[in-house]
Structures are given as C-alpha cells and as structure tokens.
Wavefront OBJ file of the C-alpha trace (Angstrom):
o trace
v 108.674 99.456 65.046
v 106.006 101.592 63.435
v 103.218 103.821 64.647
v 99.836 102.525 63.488
v 97.108 104.678 61.949
v 95.664 105.372 65.424
v 99.036 106.723 66.626
v 99.720 103.656 68.775
v 102.879 101.622 69.208
v 103.380 98.155 70.663
v 106.034 97.806 73.342
v 107.720 94.428 72.856
v 106.893 91.864 75.588
v 110.526 91.531 76.729
v 110.729 95.275 77.378
v 107.342 95.250 79.143
v 108.528 92.458 81.415
v 111.905 94.076 82.113
v 110.236 97.350 83.134
v 107.217 95.819 84.870
v 104.740 97.409 82.471
v 101.497 95.558 83.159
v 98.149 96.334 81.523
v 96.779 99.460 83.172
v 100.210 100.763 84.209
v 100.230 104.557 84.191
v 103.024 106.013 82.085
v 104.375 109.495 81.508
v 105.492 110.756 78.087
v 108.100 113.475 77.840
v 109.763 114.996 74.771
v 113.379 116.017 75.292
v 114.897 117.578 72.173
v 113.912 115.071 69.458
v 113.596 112.056 71.780
v 110.404 110.624 73.273
v 110.896 109.325 76.829
v 108.355 106.876 78.201
v 108.505 106.585 81.977
v 106.490 104.416 84.327
v 104.665 106.760 86.658
v 105.658 106.259 90.267
v 102.855 105.152 92.547
v 103.872 105.627 96.189
v 100.860 103.668 97.430
v 100.970 100.804 94.920
v 101.404 98.189 97.675
v 98.470 99.613 99.607
v 96.352 99.610 96.432
v 97.158 95.946 95.788
v 96.298 94.959 99.353
v 93.034 96.916 99.207
v 92.115 95.190 95.936
v 92.785 91.736 97.431
v 91.161 92.346 100.817
v 88.189 90.042 101.374
v 88.685 88.052 98.163
v 89.801 84.798 99.797
v 87.465 84.596 102.743
v 86.779 81.040 103.835
v 85.189 81.546 107.237
v 88.173 79.864 108.881
v 90.265 81.488 111.581
v 93.975 82.069 111.057
v 94.748 79.248 113.495
v 92.509 76.851 111.534
v 94.144 77.783 108.236
v 97.635 77.354 109.709
v 96.650 73.960 111.111
v 95.406 72.862 107.669
v 98.623 73.987 105.958
v 100.735 72.071 108.445
v 98.827 68.780 108.375
v 100.444 65.805 106.662
v 98.561 64.683 103.543
l 1 2 3 4 5 6 7 8 9 10 11 12 13 14 15 16 17 18 19 20 21 22 23 24 25 26 27 28 29 30 31 32 33 34 35 36 37 38 39 40 41 42 43 44 45 46 47 48 49 50 51 52 53 54 55 56 57 58 59 60 61 62 63 64 65 66 67 68 69 70 71 72 73 74 75
C-alpha cells in the first residue's frame, strides 16, 4: 500500500467491510510511537441518527393496520 501524492491511502474493501467503515464514517487518527492507529469514532446516537434520516421517507398514506393486512394477504 502506498500513500498517493495527495497524502491519501485506500483501505482495502475487505478491511472496510470487516470494520464497518462506510462512506462518511468518522475516523480518528492517533500516532503511538511510530505506528499510525486508525479508529472508527464512536457515535453513541448512531441508531437515532439513522432513524431520523429514514423518518417520513416511506410514507404511503396507509395506516399500520392496512399495511399489516396487505403483508399478510395471500398473493
């Protein structure tokens, strides 16, 4: 792995997947002795942020009972 001319590195996809590093994930860099540590920044409200981002996106005008009835109907 090499650092490009802009000082950037590419984290291999298998490592990104293993650590859950999605685009936009906040990370923290820390130098300990001569080692660079890259750590995913903890987000205590990540679940709440995801719910807030999804809220209102799938509105259909149907009530919960109507949606449940549709999902349970035989095709």
